C-alpha positions in Angstrom: -4.5 -44.9 46.0 -4.7 -41.1 45.7 -3.3 -41.3 42.2 -5.8 -44.0 41.3 -8.7 -41.9 42.4 -7.3 -39.1 40.3 -7.5 -41.4 37.3 -11.3 -41.3 37.4 -11.2 -37.5 37.3 -8.8 -37.2 34.4 -10.0 -36.6 30.9 -7.5 -38.4 28.8 -5.9 -37.2 25.6 -6.7 -39.6 22.8 -4.6 -40.2 19.7 -7.4 -41.4 17.5 -7.7 -39.5 14.2 -10.4 -36.9 13.7 -11.8 -39.0 10.8 -12.2 -42.7 10.2 -12.8 -44.2 6.8 -13.9 -47.8 6.3 -14.2 -49.4 2.9 -16.5 -52.3 2.1 -15.2 -53.3 -1.3 -16.0 -50.2 -3.4 -18.4 -48.7 -0.8 -17.0 -46.3 1.7 -18.2 -45.2 5.1 -16.9 -42.0 6.7 -17.0 -41.3 10.4 -16.2 -38.1 12.3 -14.8 -38.1 15.8 -17.0 -36.3 18.4 -15.6 -33.8 20.9 -17.3 -31.4 23.3 -16.2 -28.1 25.0 -17.0 -28.8 28.6 -15.9 -26.9 31.7 -13.1 -28.6 33.7 -14.2 -29.9 37.1 -11.4 -28.1 38.9 -10.8 -24.8 37.1 -14.1 -24.3 35.2 -12.0 -23.7 32.0 -13.6 -25.0 28.8 -11.8 -28.1 27.6 -12.5 -29.5 24.2 -12.1 -33.3 24.3 -13.9 -36.4 23.4 -14.6 -39.4 25.7 -13.3 -39.2 29.2 -11.7 -42.6 28.8 -12.7 -46.1 27.7 -14.1 -48.9 29.8 -11.4 -48.2 32.4 -9.2 -45.2 33.2 -6.0 -45.6 31.2 -7.8 -46.8 28.1 -8.0 -44.1 25.4 -11.3 -44.0 23.6 -13.1 -42.1 20.9 -16.7 -41.7 19.7 -17.4 -41.5 16.0 -20.5 -40.5 14.2 -21.4 -41.8 10.7 -21.4 -38.7 8.4 -21.1 -40.2 4.9 -21.8 -43.3 2.9 -24.8 -45.5 2.0 -23.8 -49.1 2.6 -25.8 -51.9 0.9 -24.6 -55.5 1.2 -26.7 -58.1 -0.5 -30.3 -57.4 0.4 -29.4 -55.4 3.5 -29.4 -51.7 3.5 -27.6 -50.3 6.6 -28.4 -47.2 8.5 -27.6 -44.0 6.6 -25.9 -40.8 7.8 -28.0 -38.1 9.5 -29.7 -40.6 11.9 -27.4 -40.2 14.8 -28.8 -40.7 18.4 -26.1 -41.0 21.0 -23.3 -40.5 18.5 -24.9 -37.1 17.5 -24.9 -35.5 20.9 -23.7 -31.9 20.8 -22.8 -29.4 23.5 -26.3 -28.0 23.2 -27.7 -31.4 23.9 -25.7 -31.7 27.1 -28.1 -29.5 29.1 -25.7 -30.2 32.0 -22.5 -31.8 31.2 -21.5 -32.7 34.7 -18.2 -33.8 33.4 -16.9 -35.3 30.1 -18.7 -38.6 29.4 -16.9 -41.9 29.5 -17.5 -44.9 27.2 -19.9 -46.7 29.6 -22.1 -43.6 30.1 -22.8 -43.5 26.3 -23.1 -47.2 25.7 -25.6 -47.4 28.6 -27.6 -44.6 26.9 -27.3 -46.4 23.6 -28.5 -49.7 24.9 -31.4 -48.0 26.6 -32.4 -46.7 23.2 -32.1 -50.3 21.9 -34.8 -51.3 24.4 -37.0 -48.2 24.4 -37.3 -48.3 20.6 -39.7 -51.2 21.2 -41.6 -49.5 24.0 -43.0 -46.4 22.4 -46.7 -46.8 23.0 -46.8 -45.8 26.7 -44.5 -43.9 29.0 -41.5 -46.1 29.8 -38.2 -45.9 31.7 -35.1 -48.0 31.4 -32.4 -47.7 34.1 -29.1 -49.1 32.9 -25.9 -50.2 34.5 -22.9 -51.8 32.9 -24.7 -52.0 29.6 -27.6 -54.0 31.1 -31.0 -52.9 32.4 -31.4 -52.8 36.2 -35.1 -52.2 35.8 -37.4 -51.4 32.9 -41.1 -50.5 33.3 -44.2 -49.0 31.7 -46.3 -46.5 33.6 -49.5 -44.6 33.1 -47.4 -41.6 33.6 -43.6 -41.0 33.3 -43.1 -40.6 37.0 -44.9 -44.0 37.6 -42.7 -45.6 35.0 -39.6 -44.3 36.7 -40.8 -45.3 40.1 -41.5 -48.8 39.0 -38.3 -49.2 37.1 -36.3 -47.9 40.1 -38.1 -50.1 42.6 -37.4 -53.2 40.4 -33.7 -52.9 41.4 -33.1 -49.9 43.6 -29.7 -51.3 44.6 -28.3 -51.6 41.1 -29.9 -48.4 39.9 -27.5 -46.4 42.2 -25.2 -44.5 39.9 -26.9 -45.7 36.8 -28.2 -44.2 33.6 -31.9 -43.4 33.5 -33.5 -43.2 30.0 -37.0 -42.1 29.1 -39.2 -42.1 26.0 -41.1 -39.0 27.0 -40.0 -35.5 28.0 -39.2 -35.3 31.7 -41.7 -33.4 33.8 -41.5 -31.9 37.3 -42.9 -34.9 39.1 -40.4 -37.3 37.5 -37.5 -34.9 38.2 -38.5 -34.6 41.8 -38.5 -38.3 42.3 -35.2 -38.7 40.5 -33.7 -36.1 42.7 -34.0 -38.4 45.7 -31.7 -40.9 44.0 -28.1 -40.9 42.8 -27.7 -41.2 39.0 -24.8 -40.5 36.7 -26.7 -39.9 33.5 -30.3 -39.0 32.5 -31.4 -39.2 28.9 -34.7 -38.0 27.4 -36.1 -36.4 24.3 -36.6 -33.2 26.2 -37.1 -31.6 29.6 -39.7 -29.3 31.1 -38.2 -26.0 32.4 -39.0 -26.7 36.0 -37.8 -30.3 35.7 -34.5 -29.1 34.3 -34.0 -26.7 37.3 -34.6 -29.6 39.7 -32.2 -31.9 38.0 -29.5 -29.2 37.7 -29.2 -29.1 41.5 -27.2 -32.4 41.1 -24.0 -30.8 39.8 -22.3 -34.0 38.6 -25.4 -35.4 36.8 -25.0 -35.5 33.0 -28.4 -34.3 31.6 -28.6 -35.2 28.0 -31.2 -34.5 25.4 -31.4 -37.1 22.6 -32.7 -35.8 19.3 -34.9 -37.9 17.0 -36.3 -39.9 19.9 -39.8 -39.0 18.7 -38.9 -41.2 15.7 -37.3 -44.0 17.8 -39.7 -46.6 16.6 -38.2 -46.3 13.1 -34.9 -47.6 14.4 -36.5 -51.1 14.9 -35.8 -52.1 11.3 -32.6 -50.1 10.7 -29.5 -52.3 10.7 -26.0 -51.1 11.6 -22.6 -52.7 11.1 -21.6 -54.5 14.2 -17.8 -54.9 14.8 -16.1 -57.3 17.2 -12.3 -57.0 17.6 -10.2 -60.0 18.5 -7.1 -59.9 20.6 -4.9 -60.7 17.6 -6.1 -57.6 15.8 -8.7 -59.4 13.7 -12.2 -58.2 13.3 -15.6 -60.1 13.0 -18.2 -58.1 11.2 -21.9 -58.8 11.4 -25.3 -57.3 10.7 -27.1 -56.0 13.8 -30.0 -58.2 14.7 -33.7 -57.5 13.9 -36.4 -58.4 16.4 -39.1 -60.2 14.4 -41.6 -60.2 17.3 -43.5 -56.9 17.3 -47.0 -58.0 18.3 -48.7 -60.8 20.2 -49.6 -62.4 17.0 -45.9 -63.1 16.2 -45.7 -65.5 19.1 -46.5 -69.2 18.3 -48.0 -71.6 20.8 -45.3 -74.1 21.7 -45.4 -77.3 19.7 -42.8 -80.0 19.1 -42.4 -83.5 17.6 -40.3 -86.2 19.3 -40.0 -89.7 18.0 -43.1 -89.3 15.9 -45.3 -88.0 18.7 -46.5 -84.4 18.7 -46.5 -82.4 21.9 -48.4 -79.1 22.2 -49.1 -76.6 24.9 -52.6 -77.1 26.3 -53.3 -73.6 27.7 -53.1 -70.5 25.5 -52.0 -67.2 27.0 -54.4 -64.6 28.3 -54.3 -61.1 26.9 -52.5 -59.9 30.0 -49.9 -62.6 29.6 -49.4 -61.7 26.0 -48.7 -58.1 26.9 -46.0 -59.1 29.4 -44.6 -61.6 26.9 -44.2 -58.8 24.4 -42.8 -56.4 26.9 -40.3 -58.9 28.2 -39.1 -60.0 24.8 -38.5 -56.4 23.9 -36.5 -55.8 27.0 -34.6 -59.1 26.3 -33.1 -57.4 23.1 -30.9 -55.3 25.4 -29.8 -58.0 27.9 -26.4 -59.7 27.8 -26.6 -63.4 27.1 -26.9 -66.0 28.6 -30.0 -64.4 30.1 -33.4 -65.1 31.7 -35.8 -62.5 33.0 -39.1 -62.4 34.9 -41.7 -59.8 34.0 -45.0 -58.9 35.6 -47.5 -56.2 34.9 -45.1 -54.3 32.5 -42.1 -54.3 34.8 -39.0 -56.4 35.2 -39.1 -58.4 38.4 -35.7 -60.2 38.1 -33.0 -60.1 35.4 -30.3 -62.7 35.1 -27.4 -61.8 32.7 -24.2 -63.1 31.2 -24.2 -66.6 32.6 -22.9 -69.8 31.0 -25.8 -72.2 31.7 -29.5 -71.6 31.4 -30.5 -73.2 34.7 -28.0 -71.1 36.6 -29.1 -67.9 35.1 -32.7 -68.7 35.7 -31.8 -69.3 39.4 -29.8 -66.1 39.6 -32.7 -64.1 38.3 -34.8 -65.7 41.0 -32.2 -64.8 43.7 -32.1 -61.2 42.4 -35.9 -61.0 42.4 -36.1 -62.1 46.0 -33.3 -59.7 47.0 -34.7 -56.7 45.3 -38.2 -57.4 46.5 -37.1 -57.5 50.1 -35.0 -54.4 49.7 -37.9 -52.4 48.2 -40.2 -53.6 50.9 -37.8 -52.6 53.6 -37.2 -49.2 52.1 -40.9 -48.5 51.8 -41.5 -49.6 55.4 -38.5 -48.4 57.3 -36.7 -45.9 54.9 -33.5 -47.9 54.9 -31.9 -50.6 52.7 -32.4 -54.3 53.7 -28.7 -54.7 54.2 -28.7 -51.8 56.7 -31.6 -53.4 58.5 -29.6 -56.6 58.9 -26.6 -54.6 60.2 -28.7 -52.7 62.7 -30.3 -55.9 64.0 -26.9 -57.4 64.4 -25.8 -54.3 66.4 -28.8 -54.6 68.6 -30.4 -51.4 67.3 -33.5 -53.1 65.9 -35.8 -56.0 66.6 -35.1 -59.1 64.4 -38.9 -59.4 64.0 -38.8 -56.6 61.5 -36.5 -58.6 59.2 -38.5 -61.8 59.7 -41.7 -60.0 58.7 -40.1 -58.7 55.4 -38.6 -62.2 54.7 -42.0 -63.9 55.2 -43.8 -61.4 52.9 -41.0 -61.8 50.3 -41.3 -65.6 50.4 -45.1 -65.5 50.1 -44.9 -63.3 47.0 -42.0 -65.4 45.7 -40.0 -62.2 45.2 -42.7 -60.9 42.9 -42.3 -63.8 40.5 -45.6 -65.4 41.4 -47.8 -64.7 38.4 -45.0 -63.5 36.2 -43.8 -64.4 32.7 -40.4 -66.0 32.2 -38.4 -64.9 29.2 -35.3 -66.7 27.8 -33.0 -65.5 25.0 -32.5 -69.0 23.7 -34.2 -72.4 24.0 -34.3 -74.5 27.1 -32.4 -77.7 26.2 -34.0 -79.6 29.1 -37.0 -79.1 31.3 -34.9 -78.2 34.4 -34.7 -74.6 33.2 -38.4 -74.0 32.9 -39.0 -75.8 36.2 -37.0 -73.1 38.0 -39.7 -70.6 37.0 -42.6 -72.9 37.4 -41.5 -73.7 41.0 -41.6 -69.9 41.7 -45.1 -69.5 40.3 -44.7 -68.2 36.7 -47.8 -68.6 34.6 -46.2 -68.3 31.2 -42.9 -68.8 29.4 -41.3 -67.3 26.2 -38.3 -68.7 24.4 -37.2 -69.3 20.9 -37.9 -73.0 20.7 -35.8 -75.3 18.4 -34.3 -77.6 21.0 -34.4 -81.4 20.3 -36.1 -81.7 23.7 -38.7 -78.9 23.4 -41.2 -81.6 24.2 -39.8 -81.8 27.8 -40.5 -78.1 28.4 -44.0 -78.5 27.0 -44.7 -81.4 29.2 -43.4 -79.5 32.3 -45.8 -76.7 31.6 -48.8 -79.0 30.9 -48.1 -81.0 34.1 -47.9 -77.9 36.3 -50.7 -77.1 38.6 -52.1 -74.7 37.6 -51.1 -75.2 34.0 -48.5 -72.9 32.6 -48.6 -71.6 29.0 -45.6 -71.3 26.6 -44.9 -69.6 23.3 -42.0 -69.7 20.9 -40.5 -66.7 19.2 -38.8 -68.6 16.4 -35.7 -66.5 16.8 -32.8 -66.3 19.3 -31.9 -63.1 21.0 -28.2 -63.6 21.9 -26.3 -60.4 22.7 -22.6 -60.6 23.7 
């Protein structure tokens, strides 16, 4: 076990070449491997190496930045050199290196950028873990955005990557200092905020250049590679999100056996705002996924499941769990699980837990009044009924199922009526 623990502390040598060249017919893309001079954890000696390791210790890995080539295939012009975000991080951008970054540290930061590029109008925070958002939120201020994102899933946020679309100020840094994070990413940091964050010696504090122009990355495609176990490669264009305003949503309508079905209640302005926020967050969630959003914050996020009903139910379970934990922490200063343990040990009154459980049930884990978002259509009404049962007021999904009429009927039959819109595009991410 001692040796295995040491594996997490070891910065691996990698044998990937300093340069990688990929040819698409007669067009060539040139990539340069990134490495950083970072002090060794034990000796303090500067060590120049790249990624700490891959997804697991024992997997060599390398980060490459696109440095040359202008790829055009058909009518698609891919992103050009000189636009690096995470791949362009330098030693100067590592305001505190903590230790050499691993693959997951940087892919979490990258996927946060993939979400935040759609959330540029107001202060926003995205807390990532295992390449998925734990909590994403808007705020009137940056500290409010972080507080809301953290409370959305305080449990999963432990040891995560917190990313921001505004420079970090003192208030935000002070609140972050109360939690354990591995990585923080922002366009810049106020001097006092940096002093506070640097008290966490292992925290990787990273400044990402070009975040002021993050909105421009919405329409820039990159080449997406998927390697197969036999050494083969699938290449695809990165997706583009076609929904950038409330006007891009279409009220749900379907025809089945010659009869037209349409949604009877149109969304309110507040519902449209949450629909748009939720669909933007959905771009960074692993499929099969369903999420619940309310007042510019994720309430429950279900990811990576095989069936749509199951993932809708998992998102409900997570919403209830996180709501109870946040309530317990605010009231008693301890996690909900610790409260359970102390009750079992006779140290606390079981009534404290019952009170939290009752409030969580009454609020439906925060889902009551929320918007339900799905990355693909609901093939049957049972999926949407999971959300309707918990009190959602609106649904967003691509549409296109042969049985869309069932979902429309379920919304119209609900009391009070639930509204539904189609996006006209799927948002799968594997």
